[in-house]
N, C-alpha and C positions, 0 to 999 in steps of 0.2 A: 363875766368872771362868774363862775358856776361857785356853791357854797364849797364846794371841796377845796379849792384854791384859796377861797376868800378866808375859811379858817384857819390856815397857815399865815395870814398876815399879822402883824402886830396888833395890837388895841388901837395904836395910833393912826397906822394905815387903813386900819378896817373902818373907823370913824372918818376918816379924810374920804376913802372911796363912796360911803353909803350917805353919809351926813349924820348918823345915829349912832350910839354906842352899841356893844354887843348885848349889854343888858337890854337895852329899849328894842333891837333886833329880836331876841329871844322872846320878849314879850309879845312884840309882834305876831310872831310865827305861833307862839301858845295861843293866841286870840283867835288867828286863821284856824288852827288845828280843833280849838274847841267849836269853832263856827262850823267846820266840815263835821264833825262828830254829829251835830243837830240834824243835819240834812239827811235823806232818803238817798241812798247809793242806785244810782242808776245810770247807765250809759258806760262808756269808756272809761278807763283810766287815765288821768293826765299824764302828759309825757315828761312835766317836769315835778321834782318833789316840791313840797309847800315851801321849803326855806327858798328855791331858786325862783319861785312864783314872788315872796315878797320882796328879792333881788331885784327881779324884773320890775315891779312897782315901784321900788325906790329908785330907778334908773330913770322912768318916766317921770317921777315927782322931782327930783334933784336936777336931772340933766336936760329936761325938756326934749328928750329924744322921741322921733316919730315913732309909730307902731312898726313901720317897715324897716326902719334901722336896727331897733331893737330885735326885730325879729331875724333879720341877717346874723347878727352875735350869736343869736340862742337856738337857730336852725327852727325858727317856728314863722307859722304864715303870721301875715297881719292882722288876719281876724282871731287867732287865736291869742296873740297877744294883749288886743283890744277887750277879749272876753275875760283873760287873766286881770287884766288891769281894773276891769269893772267889777269882777267877782269879789277882789281884796278891797277897792276902793269904798264899796257900799257898807263895809263893816266897820262898826263903830269903835276905834281904838280907846 
């Protein structure tokens, strides 16, 4: 589920889906955005916005889904999901 649909959920349903409250999710997104600003921009833009990337990582952490299955849901390759998870996983929240 992309962030546009997730924003329409009630606070309780959002927390059931992600395992974190909206406040915690917003904090995670802010930390990732701050980390992205530090980096030198080069290469292609990511296919997904940061909020969606954080949702992918939460799916990986909470549901123990494989990169392949997450990639099928989000329209990404297995390696793109792996890179996204690694990129966000190394950030200290």
